[in-house]
N, CA, C and O atoms as a DFTB+ gen file, in Angstrom:
360 C
 N C O
     1  1     127.082       1.587      26.539
     2  2     128.398       1.477      27.135
     3  2     128.317       1.992      28.567
     4  3     127.765       3.064      28.815
     5  1     128.857       1.244      29.489
     6  2     128.825       1.625      30.897
     7  2     130.119       2.335      31.291
     8  3     131.097       2.349      30.544
     9  1     130.092       2.921      32.482
    10  2     131.279       3.624      32.986
    11  2     132.459       2.661      33.127
    12  3     133.592       3.022      32.806
    13  1     132.207       1.445      33.601
    14  2     133.304       0.474      33.764
    15  2     133.888       0.074      32.405
    16  3     135.087      -0.184      32.299
    17  1     133.056       0.022      31.380
    18  2     133.564      -0.266      30.031
    19  2     134.407       0.896      29.516
    20  3     135.421       0.682      28.850
    21  1     133.999       2.107      29.816
    22  2     134.792       3.278      29.425
    23  2     136.146       3.239      30.117
    24  3     137.171       3.529      29.499
    25  1     136.156       2.881      31.394
    26  2     137.412       2.782      32.144
    27  2     138.324       1.749      31.499
    28  3     139.524       1.987      31.366
    29  1     137.780       0.611      31.098
    30  2     138.589      -0.429      30.447
    31  2     139.191       0.068      29.145
    32  3     140.364      -0.179      28.866
    33  1     138.394       0.768      28.347
    34  2     138.885       1.286      27.065
    35  2     139.974       2.325      27.291
    36  3     140.996       2.312      26.606
    37  1     139.763       3.226      28.246
    38  2     140.758       4.256      28.544
    39  2     142.052       3.612      29.035
    40  3     143.141       4.025      28.638
    41  1     141.936       2.605      29.896
    42  2     143.122       1.920      30.417
    43  2     143.912       1.278      29.292
    44  3     145.140       1.359      29.254
    45  1     143.199       0.641      28.380
    46  2     143.873      -0.062      27.285
    47  2     144.509       0.921      26.295
    48  3     145.670       0.764      25.919
    49  1     143.746       1.930      25.877
    50  2     144.240       2.852      24.852
    51  2     145.301       3.816      25.370
    52  3     146.185       4.222      24.615
    53  1     145.226       4.187      26.645
    54  2     146.205       5.120      27.208
    55  2     147.328       4.401      27.932
    56  3     148.216       5.032      28.507
    57  1     147.282       3.076      27.899
    58  2     148.306       2.253      28.538
    59  2     148.437       2.607      30.028
    60  3     149.528       2.861      30.537
    61  1     147.273       2.611      30.705
    62  2     147.211       2.916      32.129
    63  2     146.691       1.701      32.890
    64  3     146.132       0.776      32.300
    65  1     146.882       1.717      34.195
    66  2     146.245       0.695      35.015
    67  2     144.761       1.039      35.096
    68  3     144.363       2.175      34.839
    69  1     143.953       0.054      35.454
    70  2     142.516       0.319      35.572
    71  2     142.239       1.343      36.673
    72  3     141.328       2.162      36.551
    73  1     143.025       1.292      37.740
    74  2     142.839       2.245      38.831
    75  2     143.114       3.665      38.347
    76  3     142.347       4.581      38.645
    77  1     144.199       3.853      37.604
    78  2     144.538       5.182      37.087
    79  2     143.498       5.651      36.071
    80  3     143.131       6.826      36.048
    81  1     143.029       4.738      35.241
    82  2     142.011       5.089      34.251
    83  2     140.706       5.470      34.947
    84  3     140.045       6.424      34.536
    85  1     140.328       4.738      35.996
    86  2     139.107       5.046      36.746
    87  2     139.220       6.426      37.383
    88  3     138.258       7.195      37.376
    89  1     140.376       6.738      37.926
    90  2     140.588       8.055      38.538
    91  2     140.505       9.164      37.492
    92  3     139.957      10.235      37.757
    93  1     141.046       8.906      36.312
    94  2     141.005       9.905      35.240
    95  2     139.572      10.135      34.761
    96  3     139.149      11.277      34.582
    97  1     138.836       9.058      34.558
    98  2     137.444       9.173      34.111
    99  2     136.614       9.868      35.190
   100  3     135.807      10.743      34.878
   101  1     136.803       9.489      36.451
   102  2     136.071      10.129      37.548
   103  2     136.395      11.618      37.638
   104  3     135.498      12.436      37.846
   105  1     137.657      11.971      37.484
   106  2     138.058      13.379      37.538
   107  2     137.399      14.168      36.406
   108  3     136.921      15.282      36.615
   109  1     137.378      13.593      35.224
   110  2     136.755      14.228      34.055
   111  2     135.265      14.461      34.302
   112  3     134.766      15.569      34.103
   113  1     134.562      13.426      34.733
   114  2     133.119      13.535      34.956
   115  2     132.795      14.474      36.114
   116  3     131.845      15.252      36.035
   117  1     133.580      14.406      37.189
   118  2     133.344      15.293      38.331
   119  2     133.547      16.752      37.975
   120  3     132.837      17.621      38.480
   121  1     134.506      17.025      37.112
   122  2     134.735      18.409      36.688
   123  2     133.573      18.910      35.838
   124  3     133.165      20.063      35.971
   125  1     133.039      18.064      34.971
   126  2     131.861      18.442      34.181
   127  2     130.700      18.758      35.123
   128  3     130.023      19.772      34.958
   129  1     130.473      17.900      36.095
   130  2     129.384      18.104      37.053
   131  2     129.590      19.403      37.825
   132  3     128.644      20.169      38.013
   133  1     130.808      19.655      38.270
   134  2     131.108      20.859      39.038
   135  2     130.831      22.130      38.237
   136  3     130.266      23.090      38.761
   137  1     131.228      22.128      36.976
   138  2     130.993      23.307      36.124
   139  2     129.504      23.496      35.863
   140  3     129.017      24.627      35.862
   141  1     128.770      22.400      35.642
   142  2     127.337      22.510      35.405
   143  2     126.606      22.998      36.649
   144  3     125.638      23.750      36.533
   145  1     127.040      22.593      37.823
   146  2     126.433      23.066      39.062
   147  2     126.594      24.575      39.212
   148  3     125.739      25.238      39.799
   149  1     127.676      25.112      38.689
   150  2     127.907      26.559      38.715
   151  2     127.132      27.277      37.614
   152  3     127.094      28.507      37.582
   153  1     126.509      26.507      36.702
   154  2     125.756      27.110      35.609
   155  2     126.601      27.392      34.383
   156  3     126.148      28.072      33.463
   157  1     127.819      26.880      34.356
   158  2     128.708      27.118      33.226
   159  2     128.464      26.099      32.118
   160  3     127.947      25.008      32.357
   161  1     128.843      26.476      30.919
   162  2     128.727      25.607      29.753
   163  2     130.014      24.806      29.608
   164  3     131.105      25.331      29.830
   165  1     129.885      23.525      29.233
   166  2     131.046      22.659      29.027
   167  2     131.049      22.204      27.575
   168  3     130.118      21.539      27.121
   169  1     132.108      22.571      26.845
   170  2     132.225      22.225      25.434
   171  2     133.330      21.189      25.261
   172  3     134.476      21.424      25.645
   173  1     132.981      20.042      24.680
   174  2     133.957      19.015      24.351
   175  2     134.021      18.997      22.824
   176  3     133.138      18.447      22.167
   177  1     135.062      19.597      22.267
   178  2     135.178      19.761      20.818
   179  2     135.056      18.416      20.107
   180  3     135.669      17.425      20.504
   181  1     134.257      18.408      19.058
   182  2     134.061      17.198      18.279
   183  2     133.078      16.228      18.898
   184  3     132.784      15.192      18.300
   185  1     132.558      16.533      20.087
   186  2     131.616      15.640      20.758
   187  2     130.294      16.337      21.021
   188  3     129.245      15.872      20.574
   189  1     130.337      17.462      21.751
   190  2     129.111      18.191      22.031
   191  2     129.276      19.185      23.158
   192  3     130.375      19.409      23.666
   193  1     128.147      19.781      23.541
   194  2     128.125      20.816      24.556
   195  2     127.087      20.481      25.615
   196  3     125.938      20.170      25.301
   197  1     127.507      20.549      26.871
   198  2     126.595      20.403      27.990
   199  2     126.295      21.800      28.501
   200  3     127.209      22.608      28.668
   201  1     125.018      22.096      28.754
   202  2     124.696      23.391      29.331
   203  2     123.462      23.261      30.214
   204  3     122.665      22.334      30.068
   205  1     123.325      24.214      31.135
   206  2     122.204      24.232      32.065
   207  2     121.197      25.253      31.563
   208  3     121.550      26.383      31.227
   209  1     119.931      24.835      31.518
   210  2     118.866      25.744      31.120
   211  2     117.835      25.808      32.239
   212  3     117.749      24.906      33.073
   213  1     117.065      26.868      32.247
   214  2     115.988      27.002      33.216
   215  2     114.691      26.531      32.562
   216  3     114.369      26.911      31.437
   217  1     113.963      25.704      33.286
   218  2     112.642      25.258      32.844
   219  2     111.628      26.103      33.601
   220  3     111.682      26.188      34.828
   221  1     110.704      26.729      32.880
   222  2     109.720      27.622      33.500
   223  2     108.657      26.816      34.240
   224  3     108.481      25.619      34.015
   225  1     107.954      27.519      35.132
   226  2     106.792      26.912      35.781
   227  2     105.785      26.522      34.708
   228  3     105.666      27.192      33.683
   229  1     105.053      25.420      34.955
   230  2     104.018      25.047      34.001
   231  2     102.816      24.500      34.748
   232  3     102.916      24.051      35.890
   233  1     101.681      24.551      34.076
   234  2     100.445      24.058      34.674
   235  2     100.370      22.548      34.509
   236  3     100.766      22.000      33.481
   237  1      99.858      21.889      35.535
   238  2      99.666      20.448      35.487
   239  2      98.334      20.101      36.099
   240  3      97.565      20.978      36.494
   241  1      98.065      18.798      36.176
   242  2      96.803      18.355      36.743
   243  2      97.066      17.104      37.560
   244  3      97.751      16.188      37.104
   245  1      96.522      17.066      38.762
   246  2      96.631      15.884      39.604
   247  2      95.700      14.818      39.035
   248  3      94.487      15.024      39.013
   249  1      96.234      13.676      38.571
   250  2      95.380      12.673      37.939
   251  2      94.392      12.012      38.910
   252  3      93.359      11.497      38.481
   253  1      94.698      12.022      40.201
   254  2      93.790      11.391      41.166
   255  2      92.591      12.273      41.492
   256  3      91.460      11.796      41.582
   257  1      92.854      13.566      41.666
   258  2      91.768      14.473      42.068
   259  2      91.248      15.318      40.920
   260  3      90.136      15.840      40.994
   261  1      92.029      15.462      39.867
   262  2      91.632      16.298      38.739
   263  2      91.868      17.776      38.975
   264  3      91.546      18.593      38.112
   265  1      92.424      18.141      40.127
   266  2      92.648      19.555      40.425
   267  2      93.895      20.063      39.693
   268  3      94.856      19.330      39.462
   269  1      93.833      21.338      39.345
   270  2      94.966      21.977      38.676
   271  2      96.057      22.278      39.692
   272  3      95.774      22.516      40.866
   273  1      97.299      22.266      39.236
   274  2      98.425      22.616      40.091
   275  2      99.529      23.203      39.239
   276  3      99.512      23.098      38.012
   277  1     100.486      23.821      39.901
   278  2     101.616      24.435      39.205
   279  2     102.849      23.587      39.476
   280  3     103.197      23.319      40.626
   281  1     103.504      23.170      38.397
   282  2     104.764      22.428      38.515
   283  2     105.868      23.472      38.494
   284  3     106.028      24.204      37.517
   285  1     106.632      23.532      39.586
   286  2     107.660      24.563      39.724
   287  2     108.757      24.414      38.681
   288  3     109.096      23.307      38.263
   289  1     109.294      25.537      38.276
   290  2     110.416      25.544      37.362
   291  2     111.671      25.030      38.046
   292  3     111.765      25.018      39.273
   293  1     112.626      24.610      37.245
   294  2     113.875      24.080      37.781
   295  2     114.970      24.230      36.734
   296  3     114.725      24.674      35.612
   297  1     116.164      23.858      37.119
   298  2     117.278      23.861      36.170
   299  2     117.431      22.451      35.621
   300  3     117.232      21.472      36.340
   301  1     117.789      22.351      34.336
   302  2     117.960      21.049      33.707
   303  2     119.211      21.081      32.832
   304  3     119.584      22.125      32.298
   305  1     119.845      19.933      32.698
   306  2     121.036      19.816      31.860
   307  2     120.604      19.429      30.451
   308  3     119.791      18.522      30.267
   309  1     121.143      20.111      29.482
   310  2     120.876      19.812      28.076
   311  2     122.196      19.453      27.414
   312  3     123.256      19.940      27.807
   313  1     122.120      18.591      26.399
   314  2     123.308      18.205      25.647
   315  2     123.046      18.466      24.181
   316  3     122.058      17.987      23.624
   317  1     123.924      19.219      23.560
   318  2     123.834      19.515      22.136
   319  2     124.961      18.766      21.429
   320  3     126.136      18.963      21.741
   321  1     124.604      17.919      20.490
   322  2     125.574      17.104      19.775
   323  2     126.314      17.966      18.757
   324  3     125.706      18.814      18.103
   325  1     127.625      17.755      18.618
   326  2     128.401      18.523      17.644
   327  2     128.067      18.070      16.226
   328  3     127.597      16.953      16.013
   329  1     128.314      18.944      15.272
   330  2     128.040      18.620      13.869
   331  2     128.874      17.439      13.394
   332  3     128.383      16.582      12.659
   333  1     130.138      17.396      13.814
   334  2     131.005      16.310      13.352
   335  2     130.543      14.956      13.913
   336  3     130.648      13.944      13.221
   337  1     130.043      14.921      15.130
   338  2     129.527      13.673      15.682
   339  2     128.246      13.252      14.972
   340  3     128.040      12.068      14.707
   341  1     127.388      14.218      14.666
   342  2     126.167      13.913      13.920
   343  2     126.492      13.285      12.578
   344  3     125.881      12.293      12.180
   345  1     127.459      13.871      11.883
   346  2     127.842      13.363      10.561
   347  2     128.443      11.964      10.656
   348  3     128.181      11.122       9.796
   349  1     129.232      11.706      11.674
   350  2     129.889      10.413      11.780
   351  2     128.913       9.302      12.134
   352  3     129.170       8.137      11.830
   353  1     127.793       9.643      12.775
   354  2     126.793       8.627      13.145
   355  2     125.880       8.305      11.973
   356  3     125.406       7.175      11.855
   357  1     125.625       9.268      11.112
   358  2     124.717       9.054       9.971
   359  2     125.218       8.009       9.068
   360  3     124.578       7.704       8.061
């Protein structure tokens, strides 16, 4: 499902114009992004949890030269599916 399809569904089910639905979906997604950038956890009850985790430095190897190198750690977004969503998909 694409973002434009989500906008269409929201417009139809909430009885909104497509423009209003697009603004609502964009506002929702932008707020999730903003909270994750701050390192906060976002919980959508019945759907799941978005959270930021730190990935540690790890050893790697350059495939062209064979030399060892260190891949720097970074922050990554993780999504944990809620139990009710897991059950409904099974």
